[in-house]
N, C-alpha and C positions, 0 to 999 in steps of 0.2 A: 321532606326536608327542602326548606326555601333558601336558594341561593342568595347569600348575601352579596350586597353591591361590591364589587372588587375595587380595591386601589389601585393606584396608577402603577405601583410596582408590578402586582400582578397581571394586570393588562399587559404591560411593556413584556412580561417574562412569556405570556401566552402567545403574545404577536413574534415573539422571537422564535417560538416553536412552531408557528406557522409558516412564517417567513423563511428563516434560514434552509430549511430541509428543501423548499421549494425553490429557491432562486439560484440560478446557475449561471456560467460564464459562457455565452456562444463564442468568442474566440478562444485561441490559446493562449492568449497574452497575459492573462492571471491563472493561477492553479485555482482548480474548484475550490480546494479547501482553504486555500487562502481567503479567497472571497467568505467564506462560512465564518472563519476564524475572526474577521475583521466584523461579519455581522454580528457573531454572539458577543464578541468584546464590547461592541459599542451597545448593543440592547441591555448587558448587564451593568455598564457605566451609567446609562440613561435611568434604567430603573434604580440604581444606588442613588442617584441624584434626586428623583423622585421621593425614595425614601426617606433621605436625610432632610429634605426639604419639608416632608411632613414633620419629621421630629423638630425642627426648628421652628415650626409654627405650635407643636402641641408637644409637650413633654412627655416622653414615651418611656416604658423598661424594656431594654434590648435582651433578648433571649441569647445565651450562649450555651450552646449543646457540645458535649465531648466530643463528637462526630467532627466539629471544625479543627480539633487538635489536629486531625489525622493529614488533612491537605495542607494546612498552616505548617505543620511538621516535615513536610515534602517541599516545601517551597523554600523555607529555610535551608535545609540540606542542598536544594540547588543553588540556591545564593551563595553559600559557603565553599562549594565543589567548584565556583567559577575561579577561585584564587589558585586550585592545584590540578585541574581538570580541563576539559574544553569549556572555553569562556562564553563562546557564543553559544552553545547547545545549552549549557548550564544555566544561562539567563532564559533562553527560551522556555525551558521546562519553570523556570521560576514564575513565568507571567503566566504557564499554564495553569500552574496550581494556584496563583494569585486570582485568576478569573474564576475557577473552579470554587475556591473558598467564599468568593463575592457572591455567587450565584447560591451556594449553599447557605449563608447566611441571611440573605434577602429572602430566600422561600421559608426559612425557619420564622423569620420574623413578621412574616406578610400571610401567609396561606393560613386560612383556617380550613377545617372540613367543607364547609360549602364553597369557598373559594377555588377549593382545587378542581372543582368542576369546570371552572374557566381555563385552568391550563391544561385540565385533560382534554377540552374540546380542541385548545392550542396545538397539543400533540398529536390528537388524530387528525385533525382538519391537515396539518404539516405532512402527516404519514400519506394521508389522501393524494395530496397535491403531487409528492413525490413519487408515490406509486403511478399515477396518471402519464408523467413524463416517461416514466419506466415502461408501462403499457404500449404507448405510441411508439417507443423505441423497439420494442418487441414484434408488435404488429405490423407497423407502417415504416421501418426504418426512419423514426423521427430524429433529425440531425440538428436540432438547435443548439445544443450544448456539446461541448467537447467533453469525450469522453474515451477510456482505453477499453477494456473488457465490456461488451454489450450485455443486459441494459443496465446502465449503470445509473440512470436518472441524471440528477445535477451531481453526482458524488465521484465522478470521473471512473470508478470502480465499482463493478456490480457488488462484491464482497461487502466494501464499505456500505454502499444503500442496503444490502440486505441484513446486515449487522445492526443497523438503525432501525429499519422498519419492523423486525420482530420484537424489538423492545417496546415498540409504542404499540402494539397487540392488546396489551392488559388494560390500558389506558381506555381504549377504544370500548373493551368489554364493560370497564368502569362506568363509562358513560350510559351503556346499553342499560345496565342495571340502574340509571339515576333518571334516566328522562321519565316525564309523567304519561306522555300521549304514546298511544301504541304506533301511531304513523311514524312519529321519531324515532321510535326502537325499531322499527322495521327498514328505516333509512338508514340507520347506523348501522343495523346487522348486513344489509347490503353493501356499503361501503366497507364493512370490515372484511367480507369476503372478497371484494376488489383488492384490498390490501395482500389478503393471504395469496390471491391470486398472481399479484405482481412479484411478490416475494418467491414464488415457486419458478416464476419465468427467470431468475437470476440463476437458480441451479447452485446457489452456495450451501455447502452441505452443513456447515457449522449450524448456519441460521435454521436450515431444514430439520434439523435435531432440535432445535430451541422448538420450532413451531410444533412438532410431534410431541415435546413436553407441554407445551401450553395448550395442546388439543386435551390434554387429560387434565390438566390442572385447572383451565380456567371454569370449565363447565362446573368441576368440584367446587371451586370457591363459590359460584352463582348458587349452587344446591345449599351449598352447607348456610349461607347467608341469605337465602332469598326471602326471609321477614324482612330483611333491610331494605330490600328493593323498595322505590316510593310509588312504582306505578301500581295503580289500584285497579281492581276489576279482571285481573289476570286469571284466565282458565288455563287447564292443561292445553287446552286447542292451541291456545294463541302461543304457548311455548313450543309447541310441536312445528308451529307455523314459522316461528323464528328460526328454527333449525333447519327446516325444510329450505326457508330462502336462504339461508348462510351455505347450505351443501348446494343449491342451485346455482348460488352466484359464483362460487368457486369452481363447479364443474363446468358450468357455461362459458364462464370468461376464460378458463383455464383449458377450455378445447379448442379456442381460436390459433389458427396455426400461425407461425412468425412467417413475416415477408422480410427479416433482416439479413441480407446476404453473407454477414460475419457470422451469425449464429448459424445459418444453414450450412455454411462450410465447416463450421466446429462442431456439429451434431446433427446434422441433417434438417428436414424440413419436418418441423415438429410442432407441438404447443407445450404451454406450460406443466400439464399434467405427466407429459413424457418426458420432458425436460427434469422434472424434479423426480421422476421415479428412477431416470437412468441415473442421473449424478447421485441419488442415495445408494443404489444398487452398485455403483463403481466403488463403495466403501469395502463392499465384501469381495473385490478383486484383489488376490495377490498382487499384481503389477502397480498399485496404486501406492504399496509399501516398499517396493524396489525401485521404479522409475518414477511414478508419478509424483504429484505435487506434495504428498504426506512425504516422500523420502527425503524430500528437500527440507521441508521444516523440521522433519526430523535430524538433520544434519546442523541446521541452525539451533535447534534445542540443545543438541550434545555440546556444539560451541558455547553455548549460553551457559550451560551446567559447568564446565571446565574453567570458564569466568567466575561465576560464582565461587567455584574452589579456591580458584586463586587469589580472589579478594573477597571472602567471607564476612568482614567486618565494615570496610569502607564502601565497598563496591567501587566500580570504576570513575563514577563520578555520572550527574544526572544528564540523561542524554545522549552519554559518551557510548553508549553500545556499539553504534555503527563504526565508532572510531578504533574501538579496541578488538571489535570481531574477529578481523583476520588473523589476530594472533592465537586465537583458539580454535581456528579450524582445522579439519583432518588433514594431514599432509597430502599435498598435492592439490587440494581442493581450492576453489576460487570461485566461491559464492559470495561475490563482494557486491551484487547489484541489490542486494537487501538492506534496507535501511532500518529494520526493525526485526527482533526476532520472531514475529507472528506467536509470541504467548506474552501478553502482558504482566501475567504472575512472574515468571521467570524473569523478563525483561527489567521489572521493578527492582527484584532481588540483587540483580547483577549490577544496575547502576546504583542503587541505594545502599546496598548492604545491611546492616543490623537496622537501619530506620525503614527500610523497605519490608523487611519481617516484622517490624511492629505494625506498620501499615496495615498488612495482609492480615497478621492475627488479630489485631485489634477491629479491623473490619468484620472478619469471619465470626468474631466473638458477638460484636453488636448484632449484626444479622440473625444469628442463632437465638440471641437474647429477644428480638424485635419478634422474630416468628414464633417463640414461646409465648411473648406478653400477649400477641393476636389472639392465640388459640385459648390460653388459660383464662383471660380476664371477661368474666360472666358478667361483669356488671354493666348497667343500662349505658354508661358512655363507653365503656370498652367494647360493646356489641355495635354499637353506633359507628367507633372507628375501627372496626375489626374489618370490613370488606375493601375499605380505602387501603389500609395498610396490607391485605393480604394480596391483592392487585400490585400493589407496588412493589412487594416482595418477588412476587413472580416476574416482573418486569426485569428486576435486579437479578433474579437467579438467571433468565436467560443471557441478561447482559454478561454475566461472570462466566456463562457456557461459551458464549462466542469469543470472550476475551482469550481464550485457551489456544485459539486458531488462527487469531489476527490482531490488530491494535487498534481497536475502537477508543480505548482512553484518548487517544492521541488525536481523533477525528472531532473536528469542533462540534458538530450536532449532536453524536454520541455522548461526547464528554457531557455536554450540558446537559444531556436527559440523564445522564450518570447523577450529576449534582442535585438536580431536581428532585430525581427519587428519594435521594439521602435526607433533602429537606424536608419533604412531604413526611417523612417518616419522624424526623427529629421534631418538626412541629406536632405531629400525632403525640410524640411523647410529652410535649409540654403541656397539652390539653389533658391527657391522661394522669399528669401529676407525677411527672419524672423529674420535675424540679426538687422533690425530696431526696433525690438521690445526687449521686456525684455525676448523674449524667447532664445535669443542666441546671444554670444559676442565671439571674439576670441582673442586670445594672441600671442605675436611672440615666437616661440620657438628657442631660439639659442643653437648652439652648446653644450654650457656648461650643459645647462638645460636637452637636450637629453642626456647627459652622466650621469647627475643623474638619469635620469628615467632608463637609461640601468643598472644602478648599483642598482637601486630598483629592477628591473626586475630579475635579477639574484640571488638578495638576495631570493625574492619570489618563484623563480625556485628551488633554495636549499630546501626551508620549505617545498614546494610541494614534490621534492623527497622524503624527509624525512617523511612526513604524510604519502603519497603513500606507503613506504617501510613498515612502521608500520601498517597501515592498513590492508595490504597484509600478513603480517606474523601473525597477530593478528586475522583475519576471517580464515585464513588457520588452525590455530591452534584448534579454537574453534569448525569449521566444521568438522575437524579430530576427534576431542573428541565427538560430535554429534553422527557422523555416526558408530564410534567403539561401543559407548553407545548404539544405537539401533541396531546393529548387534548382539551383546550379549543379548539384550531384547529379540530379536526375535528369538532368538535360543530356546526358551522355556525352557532351563534350565541355567540362568543367573548365579545361584550361584555354577555352575560346576568349581572345581579348576583349570580347563583348562583357563579359563578366567582371572586366578590370574594377569597374566602378562599385558594384556590387561587394566585391571582395574588400574593397576599401570600406566599405560600410558595416560589413561584418565585423571586423577588427575594432571599428570605432565602436558599436555597440557592445562588444564583449569587454572592451577595455572600461566603458563607461558602468555597465553592469557590475562587473567584477570591482571596481571600484567603491560601489555602494554595497554589495556584500558578497566578499569572496567566499562563502560557503555553501552555495547552491550547488553541492554535488550530484544531484538529481537534473542538471539542466548542463552546466558548463560543459562538461567534457564530451557533452553530444556534439558540439561544435568541432572540438578538436578532433574527435573521430572523424568526422566529415571532410575536413582540412587534410588530414593525413590521407585519406582516400584520394585526393587528388595531388598527393606529394608535395602538400605545403607543411612540411615537417617543422619548420623553424618557427611558424605561429603555433601549430598543433602543441608543439612541446612548451612553451610558456606558459598556455591555457593549462595544460595537464599540470604543469609545476604549480599554478595556484591553486589548485584542487588540492594536490598533495601539501600544500603548506598547512590545508584544515584538516585532510585525511591522510596523515604519513604513513598508513600501515595498509595501503589498498595495494597488493600485489601487481593486479593489471594495468594501475596508471604508473607503477615505477617501472613495469615492463616496457609500457609506451614511451616512457620519457627516455630510456635506455635507448629504445629502438629511434626514437628521434635524434639522440646526440651520435647515434651510431652512422644514421643517414648524414649527418653534418661533418662526418669523419672527425669527431671529437671523443677521441676512443677512451680516454681519461674520465672523462664523465659518463660515458655509456657503462665504464666498468665500475664507476661508482654507484649509480642507481642499480647496476644489477646485482652488485653485492648486497646492497640493501635488500633488495626483493628476494634474492636467495636467503638471506638470515631469517625471513621471515616464512618461506615456503620452498626449502632447498629443491624439493621433486616436482615443482610445478612444469608441467609440459613446456609452456610458452617460454620459461626460462633457460629450459634446456637448448631448444632452437635457437636464442638470442644468443647463446653462449658459444654454440657452434658458429653463428653469424660474426660474432666478435671476433674469434679466433681466426676465422677464415680471412677476416681484413685487416688483421695485425700479423700476418706472416705466420700463424701457427697451424698451418693446412695439416699437418700430421696429426697433431691432437683433434682438430676439429674432422678429420676423417673418421678418425677411431671412435669419437664419440658419435656421430652421425650415425655410423653403421650400427654401434649398441642401440641407439634410440630408435632406429627404423625396424631392427629386428624383434626389439619388444614391442612392437607396436606402439610405441610413446612418441608421436609427433603432432604436429601441426603444420597448417598449409606451409609457414615461413620456412620452417626445418627442411621440409621437403625442396622446397625450390633452391634453398641455401646449399644443400646436400647436392642437388642435381648439377648445379653451375661448379661446386667444389670438385666433383666427381670429372666433368668436362676439362676444368682448369688443371687439373693433375694427371689427367688420362688415366684415372680410377675407374674403370667400367663397371665394377662390383658396385661402388656406390651409385653412380649414376642410375644404374639398372634398378637398384633397391629403391631408389628415389622416385624413380617413374613407375615402378610396379606400385608403390604405397599411392601414388597420386592416382593411378588407374582404378584401384580399390575403394579409395575412400570419397574421390570425387569425379562420380561417373560423368558428370558433366563435361570434364575435361579428358575423357577418355581419349576420344580421338587424337588429341594432340598430345598425350603421353604415349600413344600406341605409336605415331608417326617418330617421334622421338627414340622412342625403343627401337625402332626398327632402323633409326640410323645409327645408332649405336653398334648392335649387332653387325650392319654393313660396313662398320669402319674398320681400318686397318688393324686396329688393336683387337677387335673382338672376331671378326672375320667369321660368323656363322651366320651361312645364307640362308639356311633352313628356318632359323627362327628370326632372322629379318623379314624373309617373305612370310613368316606368320604372324609378326605384328603389322605389316603393312597391310595384309587384308585384315585383320583384326580393325585396323583404323577406318578401312571402307565400310566394315559393317556397323561402325559404331558412329559412323558419319550420320547426320541428320540428311534426309532426301536433298535438301535444299544446298547443302555444301559437299553433296558427293562428288561434282565435276572438280571442284577446287581442291578437295582431297587428293583425288587422284593425280591431279598435276602435280602435287606435292611431293609424291614417291618417284625416287628414281627411275629413269627410262627402263633399265636393264629389269628391274624388278616389275614394272608394269608389264613389260612382255612375258615374262613368267606368271604372273597371276593371272593374265589374258590368256596365256596358252594351257593352264590349267584348268580354267573356268570353261574355255572350248577345246577340249584335246582333240576333237576332230576337226 
């Protein structure tokens, strides 16, 4: 097969798949996926402009596949849901599905069987470059790109990277089967092994399961369609050499130990093979399903299931899962740091209702039909298309698999690969004569139609430029504020006057960033939390409130605002926010402690004391409740309550055991309790718990008469 000269559209789509996975942000002032979303959007618009410019010069018939109805349907629903659900998040979803539809349309109308080779090269090279960054991070602690869980390449999170990389492997194998010369085949095989080793470095279990599936599926596809391979003169020895090279690459590269301190602290000084094995075996441990990440995902899935049950027809609105999720959590649960359900199928149905069900069932039906068509079509053209279709279906299979434990549809690079994979199948359907069925039809695109399309593309490009500029400016301001706030907090002296100008700068940046976009729940509360840490509750409160305007059901934020008003002695507003939070999660421990604090500040000491004792005895408490109960006990000469609070502190926070034992000794030594034996035991325990460097200071805090008793007991002679 001779590769045809690619159109500018295919070149741009291929270049997109090389550059977007490989590029990242060295600083933290722009989120990694924001950069990738900008890259995908502009490449798609540039490809659209190139495509319609060609149509303007040459009259073309445009192909429309039934698959296009699916993302367009979701986009239409998202636009409609902006009127009755979350406007901003619905708009974000509408833009996402618009870009998806555009990529699918362009691929459908520009990809031939031969041109897919160029796209496959783009996908493979992008995967190799992304894998290179991850390998450097794993082997040498390479720190060019800002990231969270290592090694994340340019994806900020290693799970995002792994979910993308595993979906590229079938296209890498497609290239191996298509190149003519053996040298290229061997180089491709080595790079494929390198990608697999990089995937194993992440330890992402859903991607490792997908890898295991591909290890069985891809060789079967190659064997089944071996007659379609373009290389000539291959013998069994060559094939065995390729297999040996692949195994040697994975084994050799996977045996190099990590030098990344974070990974060593997480799982020990090991290599990619050991990490992949350990992470895979962890799925057999019962603790993973009771206290591990799977148990957390299960709670999210159960909450999503209740959301679906409550809104089976309309859903909660496009993108509104994170807004509504707190309403459907288990009583007492506060898993509100998650922004996605970690299951794309469940989240789609929860947000889009019947429209989501239609999308999923239609997609599943089409993929099943495409697989049957690939297997059953024995015509010459069908056999020529079969390897391409089979490898693409394999990529979609693992993509749907990892979609059950993450959110790859929402990640720019993986979402673009999803759209391109569907476009490859749709274009193949057109070549196989699917136009004779309901799947595909075509219209004549005349010059004036192309002009309208070019004008629309220009408008969209202008909007994209504006949105990108706003996103970059907003994120830069918020992240600068976060970094400055953390620097002040980490100094150990946040209230030193030398920080006053920096604090003014933080507030200016926050006001400017929130004015641009008040919906950054991922970033904005971080500054408020830090401000509260140095008792700037006034400014922390208005920042939290700005987030609540967009996410009104987050119990932790409601509790924080209530605590802020409590600190400001605005008891009415504190009660208002506490009531809102209790309506959502009446049994949340943090709300119980907040209620005790509010009662104690508004003259309801008796109710506060009774409630505090109930919570402490039941083991339901947090640090604020323990401290409030202790001071409440001291103020009301309630030794029982103060002792309960200190015992909880000593048991739960061992680092504060010395302070707790000293205070406990003081209570037992007081006139109200007057228990010298327990007082002496508490003071002795304080000395035993004190670090060596603080032994002398601790000794000085013990009353002189008890020091003498402790000393005489230690030296009876």
